[in-house]
Backbone bond lengths (Angstrom), bond angles and torsions (degrees), N, CA, C in turn:
res aa  C-N    CA-C-N  psi(-1)  N-CA   C-N-CA  omega(-1)  CA-C   N-CA-C  phi
1 M - - - 1.465 - - 1.521 108.50 -
2 S 1.350 118.10 134.98 1.451 121.28 179.71 1.518 110.12 -70.96
3 R 1.373 115.63 159.17 1.466 120.18 179.16 1.517 109.99 -61.74
4 R 1.367 116.36 -38.44 1.463 119.57 179.81 1.510 111.16 -63.99
5 A 1.331 116.34 -40.99 1.464 119.72 179.78 1.521 110.97 -65.96
6 A 1.345 115.62 -40.03 1.461 119.36 179.99 1.523 111.09 -63.76
7 L 1.371 115.07 -44.34 1.456 118.62 179.00 1.523 111.33 -64.38
8 G 1.351 114.66 -36.77 1.460 118.13 178.16 1.511 111.39 -64.65
9 G 1.349 116.06 -39.35 1.453 119.14 178.41 1.506 112.18 -65.83
10 F 1.363 116.66 -38.87 1.465 120.65 178.67 1.531 110.54 -65.35
11 A 1.336 116.25 -41.65 1.462 120.91 179.39 1.520 110.82 -62.54
12 A 1.336 115.47 -40.64 1.464 118.76 179.50 1.517 111.11 -65.48
13 L 1.345 115.75 -40.88 1.457 120.08 178.81 1.519 110.68 -63.21
14 T 1.367 115.25 -45.17 1.461 119.76 179.70 1.519 110.91 -61.62
15 A 1.319 116.37 -42.70 1.467 119.78 179.31 1.509 110.52 -61.80
16 G 1.344 116.19 -37.03 1.456 119.51 179.33 1.512 111.79 -65.10
17 V 1.349 115.63 -38.96 1.461 119.70 178.93 1.516 110.51 -67.11
18 L 1.333 116.50 -45.79 1.458 120.43 -178.26 1.519 112.15 -67.21
19 A 1.328 116.35 -23.57 1.461 119.80 -177.20 1.522 112.71 -93.44
20 R 1.358 116.98 12.51 1.462 119.19 179.16 1.522 110.35 -57.16
21 P 1.328 118.16 139.31 1.464 119.96 178.28 1.522 110.86 -64.98
22 A 1.351 115.82 157.68 1.455 121.54 -174.05 1.517 112.50 -58.76
23 F 1.354 116.24 -34.73 1.465 118.23 -175.92 1.513 112.46 -68.65
24 A 1.336 117.41 -15.23 1.456 120.62 179.83 1.518 111.72 -92.76
25 A 1.335 117.54 -3.77 1.454 120.51 -179.10 1.518 110.13 -65.32
26 A 1.312 115.21 152.32 1.460 119.97 177.60 1.521 109.44 -63.06
27 P 1.334 117.68 147.05 1.468 119.37 178.40 1.525 111.49 -57.49
28 L 1.306 115.08 148.80 1.451 122.30 177.14 1.531 108.22 -70.25
29 S 1.320 116.35 127.08 1.463 120.93 -179.98 1.530 109.19 -89.29
30 V 1.335 115.88 118.19 1.463 121.60 -176.09 1.524 109.48 -122.06
31 V 1.316 116.57 134.12 1.459 122.49 170.70 1.523 107.66 -113.73
32 A 1.325 116.66 128.43 1.465 122.24 178.44 1.521 108.86 -119.79
33 T 1.311 116.14 149.25 1.465 118.73 -179.83 1.523 111.35 -73.48
34 T 1.325 117.26 -60.20 1.465 120.55 -174.50 1.524 112.09 -95.41
35 G 1.313 115.18 160.88 1.454 120.16 176.42 1.517 112.30 -64.07
36 M 1.336 117.78 -33.47 1.461 120.79 -178.94 1.518 111.17 -64.98
37 I 1.331 116.79 -43.47 1.465 120.34 178.16 1.522 110.18 -68.62
38 A 1.319 116.94 -40.75 1.462 120.39 179.87 1.527 110.94 -61.59
39 D 1.325 116.91 -44.13 1.463 120.40 -179.24 1.522 110.78 -63.91
40 A 1.329 116.88 -42.04 1.462 120.12 177.94 1.523 111.00 -64.12
41 A 1.339 116.98 -38.93 1.466 120.37 179.21 1.529 111.14 -64.40
42 R 1.319 117.23 -36.82 1.474 119.99 177.32 1.521 110.58 -66.54
43 E 1.331 116.80 -40.75 1.457 120.17 179.08 1.519 111.16 -65.49
44 V 1.309 116.70 -40.93 1.461 121.23 -177.80 1.526 111.08 -75.86
45 G 1.329 116.98 -39.99 1.457 120.76 -175.47 1.509 114.42 -82.54
46 G 1.334 117.87 -27.74 1.454 120.51 -177.96 1.520 112.04 58.92
47 D 1.329 115.44 -141.16 1.466 120.60 -178.48 1.525 112.73 -72.21
48 A 1.332 117.06 -8.53 1.465 120.59 -177.33 1.520 112.72 -84.71
49 V 1.346 117.46 -1.25 1.463 119.78 179.57 1.523 110.37 -135.01
50 T 1.312 114.87 153.30 1.464 121.82 163.96 1.530 106.01 -118.12
51 V 1.316 116.85 136.50 1.463 120.28 -171.99 1.522 110.26 -126.75
52 K 1.319 115.45 132.12 1.465 122.46 174.15 1.524 107.86 -115.67
53 A 1.328 116.49 129.38 1.464 121.18 174.69 1.522 109.19 -97.72
54 L 1.314 117.31 131.94 1.463 120.35 179.02 1.520 111.70 -74.55
55 M 1.334 116.66 -37.11 1.466 121.13 -173.03 1.521 109.67 -109.05
56 G 1.306 115.96 117.05 1.456 120.87 -177.45 1.517 112.34 -91.74
57 P 1.325 117.18 -167.00 1.466 122.14 -179.93 1.525 111.74 -57.16
58 G 1.322 115.89 137.34 1.457 121.01 176.61 1.510 115.90 78.73
59 V 1.328 117.63 2.57 1.463 120.85 -177.76 1.531 109.88 -90.37
60 D 1.311 116.20 135.40 1.468 122.69 -179.57 1.529 109.38 -93.02
61 P 1.336 118.39 112.41 1.468 119.87 -177.81 1.520 113.99 -70.47
62 H 1.324 117.92 -21.45 1.465 120.37 -178.27 1.525 111.59 -64.05
63 S 1.312 117.08 -32.53 1.461 120.73 -176.31 1.528 113.45 -111.89
64 Y 1.324 117.24 2.46 1.467 120.92 -174.50 1.527 111.03 -70.78
65 R 1.322 116.13 138.77 1.458 122.53 173.93 1.527 108.89 -122.15
66 Q 1.314 116.33 143.05 1.455 120.87 -177.80 1.522 111.10 -64.61
67 T 1.335 115.57 139.20 1.456 121.92 176.45 1.525 109.22 -93.67
68 R 1.314 115.78 173.13 1.461 119.81 177.93 1.539 110.64 -60.60
69 S 1.333 116.81 -42.86 1.465 119.32 -179.97 1.531 111.26 -67.32
70 D 1.337 117.51 -33.04 1.469 120.59 175.22 1.525 110.39 -60.98
71 I 1.325 115.97 -45.25 1.463 120.61 -178.25 1.519 110.42 -61.44
72 V 1.333 116.24 -43.62 1.468 120.02 178.39 1.522 110.35 -60.65
73 A 1.335 116.89 -46.64 1.466 120.50 -178.87 1.524 111.57 -61.29
74 M 1.317 116.95 -42.54 1.465 119.98 -176.97 1.528 112.30 -70.85
75 T 1.324 117.38 -36.38 1.465 119.06 179.93 1.525 111.81 -73.08
76 R 1.324 117.18 -17.80 1.468 120.59 178.31 1.528 112.76 -96.89
77 A 1.318 117.81 -10.81 1.464 121.28 -174.64 1.526 111.58 -77.08
78 D 1.335 114.79 154.57 1.468 120.32 173.41 1.525 110.65 -75.40
79 A 1.323 117.03 -30.40 1.459 121.36 179.52 1.518 109.67 -150.16
80 V 1.318 115.87 141.56 1.462 122.72 175.64 1.526 107.65 -117.69
81 L 1.329 116.38 124.92 1.458 122.05 -179.58 1.523 108.76 -112.81
82 W 1.325 116.45 118.17 1.461 119.98 173.53 1.511 108.19 -120.60
83 H 1.308 115.73 163.79 1.456 120.65 -172.28 1.517 111.79 -76.07
84 G 1.342 116.36 -54.37 1.453 119.89 -175.13 1.518 111.29 89.50
85 L 1.339 115.92 -164.42 1.469 122.17 -177.35 1.528 111.40 58.03
86 Y 1.321 115.53 28.41 1.462 123.48 176.05 1.523 112.98 68.24
87 L 1.347 117.11 19.45 1.465 118.84 176.39 1.528 110.29 -66.72
88 E 1.339 116.05 -51.74 1.466 120.94 -179.59 1.533 108.52 -91.02
89 A 1.327 115.14 62.71 1.469 120.97 -170.17 1.524 112.79 -57.46
90 Q 1.342 116.89 -36.37 1.460 120.41 -176.08 1.523 112.69 -78.32
91 M 1.330 117.82 -6.70 1.465 121.51 -175.12 1.521 113.10 -115.24
92 E 1.316 117.87 -3.46 1.464 120.41 -172.74 1.530 112.64 -57.44
93 E 1.318 116.94 -46.74 1.465 119.86 -178.69 1.519 111.07 -60.24
94 F 1.337 116.25 -40.03 1.464 120.01 178.51 1.526 110.83 -61.90
95 F 1.338 117.51 -44.06 1.464 120.13 -178.49 1.525 111.67 -64.52
96 H 1.318 117.32 -39.40 1.464 119.72 179.21 1.528 110.84 -65.26
97 T 1.323 116.82 -36.16 1.461 120.51 176.53 1.526 110.90 -69.50
98 L 1.322 116.61 -44.94 1.463 121.23 -179.15 1.526 111.32 -62.01
99 A 1.330 117.17 -33.54 1.469 121.50 -177.08 1.529 112.74 -64.11
100 R 1.325 118.58 -16.10 1.456 120.95 176.74 1.525 111.64 -73.67
101 Q 1.339 115.65 -17.91 1.458 120.05 -175.39 1.524 113.74 -120.71
102 R 1.329 117.55 -26.55 1.461 121.34 -173.85 1.529 110.61 -126.15
103 Q 1.324 116.25 171.35 1.454 122.72 176.91 1.534 108.21 -83.74
104 V 1.320 116.78 103.78 1.464 122.81 -174.01 1.524 108.62 -126.20
105 F 1.344 116.77 130.47 1.464 120.88 -174.07 1.525 110.85 -134.13
106 A 1.327 116.70 127.79 1.476 122.52 172.78 1.528 106.94 -92.46
107 V 1.322 117.22 94.12 1.465 121.25 -164.47 1.525 114.59 -71.91
108 A 1.339 118.46 -27.90 1.465 119.57 179.73 1.526 111.84 -79.53
109 E 1.321 117.24 -16.25 1.463 120.38 179.93 1.527 111.16 -69.56
110 A 1.325 117.57 -13.32 1.459 120.63 178.94 1.528 112.89 -76.17
111 L 1.329 117.35 -15.09 1.463 119.84 -179.21 1.529 110.08 -66.72
112 P 1.326 117.86 139.42 1.469 120.16 177.32 1.519 111.05 -59.53
113 K 1.317 116.22 136.79 1.465 120.51 -176.04 1.525 112.03 -61.33
114 E 1.330 117.41 -28.96 1.462 118.90 -179.55 1.525 112.30 -69.34
115 Q 1.330 117.86 -13.90 1.456 121.05 176.83 1.528 112.28 -89.60
116 L 1.328 117.14 -7.27 1.456 121.63 -174.25 1.524 111.58 -97.86
117 L 1.324 115.18 156.90 1.453 121.92 177.92 1.524 109.65 -97.04
118 A 1.319 116.11 121.70 1.464 119.94 174.69 1.519 108.81 -79.23
119 H 1.325 116.12 165.53 1.457 119.68 -179.67 1.521 109.14 -137.07
120 A 1.321 115.86 131.06 1.460 121.31 -175.09 1.524 112.66 -62.16
121 D 1.325 117.34 -27.10 1.468 120.49 -176.78 1.530 113.18 -80.99
122 Y 1.333 116.77 -13.35 1.461 120.49 -174.38 1.522 109.23 -131.88
123 E 1.338 116.39 95.92 1.455 121.10 -176.61 1.528 110.86 -63.18
124 N 1.318 115.54 133.58 1.469 122.92 179.60 1.530 112.79 60.11
125 R 1.315 116.23 23.60 1.462 121.08 174.96 1.522 108.87 -120.19
126 Y 1.320 115.35 157.73 1.458 120.90 -178.95 1.520 109.92 -125.43
127 D 1.308 115.37 154.95 1.455 120.93 175.32 1.530 108.00 -60.68
128 P 1.327 118.74 120.95 1.471 120.09 -176.14 1.524 114.98 -82.85
129 H 1.343 119.07 -8.45 1.466 121.47 -168.26 1.539 112.43 -81.00
130 V 1.322 116.36 51.19 1.467 120.84 -172.78 1.531 112.86 -69.65
131 W 1.337 117.61 -19.51 1.467 120.37 -179.40 1.524 112.55 -68.72
132 M 1.337 117.27 -12.68 1.458 120.06 -178.96 1.531 113.02 -69.53
133 A 1.312 117.81 -14.34 1.468 122.52 175.88 1.515 108.11 -121.04
134 P 1.345 118.73 106.54 1.466 120.79 -176.18 1.527 113.85 -53.92
135 E 1.311 117.31 -36.59 1.456 119.31 -179.82 1.526 111.11 -62.54
136 L 1.317 117.25 -39.08 1.463 121.37 177.70 1.519 111.15 -73.00
137 F 1.327 117.13 -39.73 1.465 121.06 -179.35 1.524 111.76 -64.22
138 T 1.317 116.93 -21.53 1.463 120.71 176.23 1.522 110.81 -55.93
139 G 1.330 117.29 -35.68 1.461 120.22 177.78 1.515 112.28 -64.12
140 V 1.321 117.35 -34.20 1.459 121.15 176.22 1.524 110.15 -68.75
141 V 1.329 116.44 -40.36 1.465 120.73 177.59 1.527 110.61 -60.14
142 T 1.315 116.93 -43.88 1.464 121.37 177.82 1.520 111.18 -60.18
143 E 1.332 115.94 -41.36 1.463 120.21 179.18 1.530 111.27 -66.68
144 I 1.316 117.73 -37.42 1.462 120.41 176.15 1.520 110.42 -61.33
145 G 1.331 116.80 -42.89 1.457 119.96 176.06 1.518 112.00 -60.09
146 R 1.321 116.46 -40.20 1.467 120.49 -178.83 1.528 111.51 -66.40
147 V 1.342 117.12 -46.51 1.460 118.63 -175.23 1.522 111.62 -72.37
148 L 1.321 117.96 -33.98 1.468 118.91 175.25 1.527 109.99 -64.11
149 G 1.335 116.27 -38.09 1.459 120.15 175.36 1.512 112.69 -66.23
150 E 1.325 116.92 -29.99 1.463 121.06 176.69 1.523 110.45 -69.09
151 V 1.326 116.41 -37.98 1.461 120.58 179.89 1.528 110.73 -73.41
152 R 1.326 116.64 -38.86 1.463 121.05 179.31 1.527 108.90 -127.57
153 P 1.345 117.51 83.52 1.469 121.97 -172.03 1.526 114.59 -58.95
154 E 1.321 117.61 -32.35 1.456 119.52 -178.42 1.527 112.67 -67.35
155 M 1.337 116.91 -15.04 1.459 122.04 178.63 1.523 112.84 -106.55
156 A 1.319 117.28 5.99 1.458 121.15 -172.14 1.522 112.80 -57.36
157 D 1.327 116.86 -42.74 1.473 119.63 -178.53 1.528 111.18 -66.45
158 V 1.325 116.44 -37.15 1.467 120.59 178.80 1.518 110.11 -66.12
159 F 1.333 116.69 -46.35 1.470 120.06 179.35 1.526 111.25 -61.58
160 A 1.324 116.58 -41.13 1.466 119.98 179.85 1.523 111.10 -63.92
161 A 1.342 116.69 -40.96 1.465 120.47 178.98 1.526 111.19 -66.51
162 N 1.337 116.07 -40.77 1.470 119.81 177.97 1.529 110.94 -63.81
163 A 1.333 116.54 -40.13 1.461 120.40 178.71 1.523 110.54 -63.22
164 Q 1.321 116.66 -39.37 1.462 120.23 179.36 1.523 110.87 -66.55
165 A 1.327 117.25 -40.86 1.462 120.99 179.46 1.531 110.81 -65.65
166 Y 1.333 116.32 -40.64 1.463 119.82 179.01 1.529 110.38 -68.05
167 A 1.314 116.55 -37.56 1.466 120.31 177.62 1.528 110.87 -60.97
168 A 1.321 116.83 -35.17 1.470 120.01 177.65 1.521 110.72 -64.41
169 R 1.321 117.18 -38.10 1.465 120.89 176.55 1.524 111.28 -66.61
170 L 1.324 116.39 -36.63 1.462 119.47 176.31 1.519 110.64 -67.15
171 G 1.318 116.86 -30.79 1.460 120.04 174.55 1.521 111.35 -63.53
172 E 1.315 117.09 -39.36 1.467 120.95 177.06 1.531 110.40 -65.85
173 L 1.328 116.36 -38.41 1.465 120.85 176.92 1.527 110.56 -62.39
174 D 1.305 116.70 -42.27 1.461 121.14 179.47 1.525 111.09 -63.57
175 V 1.320 117.35 -40.47 1.468 121.09 177.88 1.528 109.82 -62.30
176 Y 1.334 117.32 -44.16 1.464 120.95 177.80 1.526 110.48 -59.96
177 A 1.340 116.08 -45.01 1.459 119.82 -178.11 1.524 111.18 -61.53
178 R 1.311 116.73 -44.54 1.469 120.10 -179.40 1.532 110.92 -62.94
179 H 1.308 116.15 -46.41 1.469 120.14 -178.29 1.525 110.85 -63.73
180 T 1.328 116.64 -41.19 1.462 121.36 -176.71 1.525 111.77 -70.47
181 L 1.324 116.31 -46.35 1.459 120.23 -174.91 1.522 112.52 -74.46
182 E 1.323 117.72 -20.20 1.462 120.55 174.33 1.529 111.78 -65.80
183 Q 1.331 116.04 -17.56 1.467 120.21 -178.89 1.526 113.08 -83.69
184 V 1.336 116.86 -8.22 1.468 120.13 175.77 1.530 108.23 -74.94
185 P 1.336 118.18 130.41 1.469 119.89 177.93 1.525 110.91 -53.98
186 P 1.331 118.41 136.32 1.467 121.23 -175.66 1.516 114.55 -51.79
187 E 1.330 118.08 -38.73 1.463 120.40 -177.24 1.533 112.17 -71.44
188 Q 1.346 116.80 -14.29 1.464 120.64 179.92 1.530 112.51 -101.72
189 R 1.312 117.64 6.30 1.472 119.86 -178.08 1.527 111.11 -82.76
190 V 1.330 113.57 60.51 1.460 122.59 176.81 1.523 106.80 -126.78
191 L 1.322 116.34 122.84 1.457 121.35 -177.54 1.527 108.37 -110.83
192 L 1.344 115.68 107.91 1.461 121.67 -178.13 1.524 107.85 -109.07
193 T 1.343 115.48 115.90 1.462 121.19 -174.26 1.524 110.69 -132.61
194 A 1.340 115.01 -179.62 1.463 121.15 -173.51 1.524 113.21 -67.81
195 H 1.340 117.97 -42.14 1.464 119.18 175.88 1.518 109.20 -141.39
196 D 1.312 115.17 165.89 1.461 120.95 -167.53 1.531 111.16 -79.52
197 A 1.333 115.98 66.92 1.462 121.05 -175.82 1.521 113.48 -101.56
198 F 1.317 117.39 -5.39 1.465 119.89 -169.89 1.530 113.41 -111.41
199 G 1.328 116.77 24.56 1.453 120.12 -178.58 1.518 113.44 -61.61
200 Y 1.323 117.18 -43.72 1.466 120.47 179.44 1.524 110.91 -68.98
201 F 1.318 116.59 -35.06 1.460 121.52 174.38 1.527 109.44 -59.70
202 G 1.335 116.18 -49.33 1.458 119.97 -179.26 1.510 112.65 -61.12
203 R 1.335 116.64 -42.09 1.461 120.30 179.12 1.523 111.42 -64.80
204 A 1.319 116.60 -39.15 1.464 120.38 -176.98 1.517 112.68 -71.95
205 Y 1.345 117.14 -35.21 1.465 119.96 -169.12 1.528 114.27 -119.79
206 G 1.328 116.75 11.44 1.458 119.73 172.65 1.512 115.03 73.99
207 F 1.338 116.89 39.70 1.465 121.58 177.84 1.527 110.09 -113.50
208 E 1.308 115.73 142.56 1.455 120.49 167.33 1.520 106.99 -80.36
209 V 1.306 116.75 129.29 1.460 121.17 -175.60 1.522 109.36 -115.46
210 I 1.335 116.15 130.18 1.460 122.29 179.33 1.529 108.02 -129.31
211 G 1.324 116.25 124.89 1.458 120.72 175.36 1.507 110.29 -114.48
212 I 1.332 117.01 140.95 1.467 119.23 177.31 1.522 109.61 -65.09
213 Q 1.343 116.04 -44.55 1.453 121.42 176.30 1.529 108.67 -99.02
214 G 1.345 115.61 172.85 1.455 120.69 -179.89 1.517 112.18 -77.57
215 I 1.348 116.64 -160.14 1.466 120.16 -177.48 1.516 111.68 -72.22
216 S 1.327 117.54 -15.29 1.456 121.86 173.16 1.512 108.94 -111.88
217 T 1.325 117.00 139.13 1.462 120.73 177.38 1.521 111.50 -72.28
218 E 1.344 116.85 -6.18 1.454 120.32 176.88 1.526 111.67 -72.11
219 S 1.332 117.08 -19.15 1.464 120.59 177.43 1.516 109.57 -74.09
220 E 1.328 116.56 158.51 1.457 121.14 -177.06 1.523 110.49 -112.84
221 A 1.334 115.36 147.48 1.455 120.67 175.62 1.525 108.58 -103.44
222 G 1.327 117.24 116.06 1.450 121.05 -179.23 1.515 111.97 -83.91
223 L 1.322 114.98 172.09 1.464 120.44 -179.64 1.526 111.04 -61.99
224 H 1.328 117.26 -35.27 1.458 120.28 179.57 1.523 110.48 -63.31
225 R 1.334 116.56 -40.67 1.461 120.90 179.18 1.526 110.78 -64.12
226 V 1.310 117.19 -44.76 1.463 121.19 179.21 1.525 110.14 -62.08
227 S 1.328 116.68 -44.59 1.464 121.01 -179.83 1.525 111.21 -61.74
228 A 1.346 116.71 -41.68 1.465 120.70 179.99 1.524 110.66 -64.39
229 L 1.328 117.04 -37.40 1.463 119.78 -179.75 1.526 111.57 -73.37
230 V 1.317 117.59 -32.30 1.468 119.59 172.85 1.523 109.37 -60.78
231 D 1.330 117.17 -42.44 1.469 120.97 176.27 1.528 110.59 -57.33
232 T 1.329 116.32 -44.05 1.463 121.05 -179.93 1.520 111.04 -61.70
233 I 1.312 116.32 -45.61 1.467 121.06 -179.16 1.523 110.81 -60.21
234 V 1.315 116.19 -45.96 1.468 121.01 -175.86 1.516 111.63 -70.59
235 T 1.332 117.07 -49.38 1.470 119.87 -175.31 1.523 112.46 -68.64
236 R 1.317 117.08 -29.38 1.466 119.69 -178.70 1.521 112.37 -97.65
237 G 1.306 117.21 -4.11 1.455 120.70 176.76 1.512 114.04 66.39
238 L 1.321 116.94 37.51 1.465 119.67 -179.06 1.528 109.99 -68.66
239 S 1.316 115.16 140.58 1.466 119.69 -173.92 1.519 113.85 -98.14
240 A 1.340 117.94 -19.06 1.464 119.17 -175.24 1.523 111.19 -151.81
241 V 1.324 115.02 146.82 1.456 123.05 169.59 1.533 106.52 -124.65
242 F 1.322 117.40 168.47 1.464 119.71 -172.12 1.525 110.96 -132.64
243 V 1.342 115.25 138.19 1.458 121.23 173.01 1.521 108.39 -93.26
244 E 1.332 115.86 166.98 1.464 121.24 -179.01 1.523 109.90 -123.17
245 S 1.309 116.03 147.20 1.461 120.62 -174.24 1.522 112.95 -69.20
246 S 1.336 118.16 -23.52 1.463 120.96 -175.59 1.526 112.96 -109.09
247 V 1.345 117.20 8.93 1.466 121.70 -178.18 1.526 108.44 -131.80
248 S 1.321 116.72 140.90 1.464 120.85 177.76 1.521 110.70 -55.80
249 D 1.339 116.13 142.68 1.470 120.30 -179.92 1.531 112.14 -90.69
250 R 1.328 117.61 8.99 1.461 121.20 -175.12 1.533 111.78 -56.83
251 N 1.324 117.04 -48.41 1.463 120.00 -177.68 1.522 112.29 -66.63
252 M 1.330 116.79 -36.36 1.462 119.59 -179.77 1.523 110.46 -67.39
253 R 1.322 116.87 -38.66 1.468 119.95 177.36 1.526 110.18 -64.39
254 A 1.321 116.48 -35.37 1.467 119.94 177.75 1.525 110.74 -63.52
255 L 1.338 116.84 -37.04 1.467 120.02 177.19 1.525 111.36 -64.13
256 V 1.321 115.96 -45.68 1.464 120.68 -179.65 1.523 110.09 -60.75
257 E 1.332 116.26 -45.65 1.465 120.31 -179.74 1.527 111.40 -66.52
258 G 1.345 116.13 -38.26 1.455 119.39 179.14 1.514 112.65 -65.54
259 A 1.326 116.66 -40.18 1.460 120.17 177.48 1.524 111.05 -67.27
260 A 1.336 116.36 -39.72 1.472 120.09 179.05 1.528 110.91 -62.46
261 A 1.326 116.36 -37.04 1.468 120.02 179.78 1.522 111.42 -65.15
262 R 1.317 116.19 -20.08 1.460 120.77 178.45 1.534 111.95 -104.07
263 G 1.329 115.23 13.85 1.457 120.30 174.06 1.510 115.36 82.30
264 H 1.341 117.39 14.99 1.462 119.54 179.36 1.523 109.58 -113.42
265 D 1.318 116.32 129.88 1.461 122.13 -178.74 1.521 109.71 -93.83
266 V 1.320 116.01 107.90 1.458 121.45 173.11 1.520 106.83 -121.45
267 R 1.295 117.24 137.99 1.462 120.34 -176.45 1.523 111.01 -114.87
268 V 1.311 115.56 163.64 1.464 120.75 171.53 1.519 107.23 -78.85
269 G 1.320 116.36 114.62 1.463 120.85 -174.34 1.509 114.53 -76.00
270 G 1.329 116.98 -10.22 1.457 120.62 179.51 1.515 110.42 145.87
271 E 1.317 114.69 172.38 1.461 121.26 178.07 1.527 108.46 -99.46
272 L 1.330 115.96 128.57 1.459 121.75 -179.98 1.527 109.99 -105.42
273 F 1.316 115.27 152.75 1.459 121.03 173.20 1.526 106.94 -93.09
274 S 1.332 116.10 116.48 1.461 119.35 -178.59 1.528 111.44 -107.52
275 D 1.330 117.65 -68.60 1.458 121.27 -176.82 1.522 113.61 -99.98
276 A 1.317 117.44 -0.56 1.455 121.77 178.98 1.523 108.88 -148.70
277 M 1.326 116.28 154.61 1.463 121.55 -179.13 1.528 110.09 -86.94
278 G 1.334 115.06 -173.66 1.451 121.06 179.35 1.519 112.41 -78.70
279 Q 1.322 115.53 -170.22 1.459 121.06 -176.31 1.528 111.94 -64.38
280 D 1.321 115.77 142.12 1.465 121.25 177.44 1.525 110.04 -56.62
281 G 1.310 116.09 140.45 1.454 121.19 177.32 1.508 114.63 86.67
282 T 1.341 117.81 -2.72 1.457 121.53 176.99 1.525 109.67 -107.44
283 Y 1.315 115.83 164.39 1.464 120.61 175.55 1.520 110.36 -60.74
284 E 1.332 117.15 -40.71 1.461 120.97 178.66 1.523 112.31 -68.12
285 G 1.327 116.67 -12.29 1.461 121.97 175.63 1.507 113.23 -86.34
286 T 1.337 117.10 10.15 1.461 122.48 171.32 1.522 108.48 -112.18
287 Y 1.332 116.56 161.13 1.456 118.57 -179.91 1.524 111.64 -62.62
288 I 1.319 116.98 -45.23 1.466 119.60 179.88 1.529 110.06 -62.43
289 G 1.324 117.70 -42.91 1.458 120.71 178.67 1.514 112.42 -64.83
290 M 1.322 116.60 -36.17 1.466 121.35 177.87 1.527 111.29 -60.55
291 I 1.323 116.20 -49.44 1.463 120.46 -178.59 1.528 110.83 -70.16
292 D 1.312 117.56 -39.81 1.465 121.76 176.08 1.530 109.89 -56.90
293 H 1.336 115.77 -46.10 1.467 120.54 178.17 1.521 111.16 -59.08
294 N 1.331 117.07 -48.95 1.465 120.27 -178.21 1.518 111.77 -60.65
295 V 1.322 115.78 -48.86 1.470 120.57 -177.96 1.526 110.62 -60.53
296 T 1.314 116.19 -47.59 1.460 120.85 -177.01 1.526 111.13 -67.07
297 T 1.324 117.19 -42.43 1.467 121.29 179.26 1.520 111.15 -62.79
298 I 1.320 117.20 -46.02 1.464 121.54 -179.47 1.523 110.54 -63.48
299 A 1.316 116.13 -47.37 1.468 119.95 -177.52 1.518 111.60 -61.45
300 R 1.316 117.62 -46.07 1.463 121.05 -178.11 1.533 111.26 -66.37
301 A 1.336 116.57 -39.94 1.460 119.56 -178.34 1.527 112.47 -69.29
302 L 1.319 116.80 -26.43 1.469 120.57 -176.08 1.525 112.84 -103.08
303 G 1.339 116.73 17.25 1.454 119.08 167.97 1.512 117.92 107.27
304 A 1.336 118.22 2.11 1.461 119.62 178.67 1.526 110.11 -85.74
305 D 1.313 116.53 142.83 1.466 122.04 179.17 1.522 108.54 -94.36
306 V 1.335 115.96 86.81 1.462 121.27 -178.38 1.522 109.18 -127.18
307 P 1.330 118.24 151.84 1.467 121.53 -177.78 1.524 112.19 -63.21
308 A 1.330 116.25 141.70 1.467 121.06 179.87 1.516 112.11 -66.79
309 G 1.340 116.62 -22.18 1.460 120.04 -178.63 1.504 114.53 -78.09
310 G 1.326 117.50 -6.71 1.453 120.25 175.50 1.513 114.98 78.09
311 M 1.298 115.53 -157.28 1.456 123.51 -171.55 1.523 113.15 -56.20
312 S 1.320 116.80 -42.57 1.465 120.01 -176.53 1.525 112.26 -129.83
313 G 1.335 117.28 20.43 1.463 121.02 177.29 1.508 115.36 74.33
314 Q 1.334 117.70 14.48 1.465 120.13 -174.86 1.526 114.20 -96.67
315 L 1.319 118.31 -8.22 1.458 119.46 -177.57 1.524 111.71 -68.14
316 N 1.324 114.85 147.29 1.471 123.12 173.93 1.523 113.57 66.67
317 Q 1.323 117.29 16.93 1.450 119.13 179.66 1.522 112.59 -74.55
318 G 1.349 115.18 -22.70 1.468 119.20 -179.49 1.509 113.02 -90.02
319 A 1.336 116.76 -2.00 1.477 119.29 -177.38 1.505 111.61 -76.19
């Protein structure tokens, strides 16, 4: 074969590779910080993405720091999705540096500020726990669809359609939550948990929310705070408090013991998923399952007569 013929054959082969249709392209490699963002990215991206979550079940994003393997994964990814709003406080500087070289998106920062809850303890900061209200989290899902389309423009319409379809499912979840939580007696609509992660939940569903710690688990709960909350439990006759899967239950146990010492029986109503989802491979390990679990657990513990299986009977199947 002549050199010209060989070069011509190589050029033709190369042209064939470069001209591959979009559907044959390798999946988009995405790294997400939290399980909630990762799950939404899988729903929006479908078969066109592969998604790795840095923080698994039981991991607290407020104090999480990137590991060596995390850094490798993020520098090799086509897109990195982090939450923002100071949730991953220990990683912010790293993300700003990485954004100079890679496609990095703080997806919750796209939400309009008027939809966010400010906090007196953190000037110019907002409560980051927006996933606690499915209707609000829909805006994050839309943003995920937009940024994935920005990274892979030929798939933008598909990602946008997938985001819209997933948002419709979140709408059904919100309807279930409203109907279920309306069955809790009004005087029992007080949600007392380990840290102040349920503000958006309370605003959406008409609950008073009390956290022992602030919106970050980095804050500390002193003895005075615990004593004041025991007073609240006793004087208001609260029947249940809740632990969280990603926060130590030490303070909550102190509340139960403190109330018992004063002759009031308050129990732990269940474990809620606050900053992380359930175990991988379970229904509770999805965003919809996480919220379904929380809503159903809270409602049942506070006096509502609702099925233990939740919205679609899938809860507790992995137990």
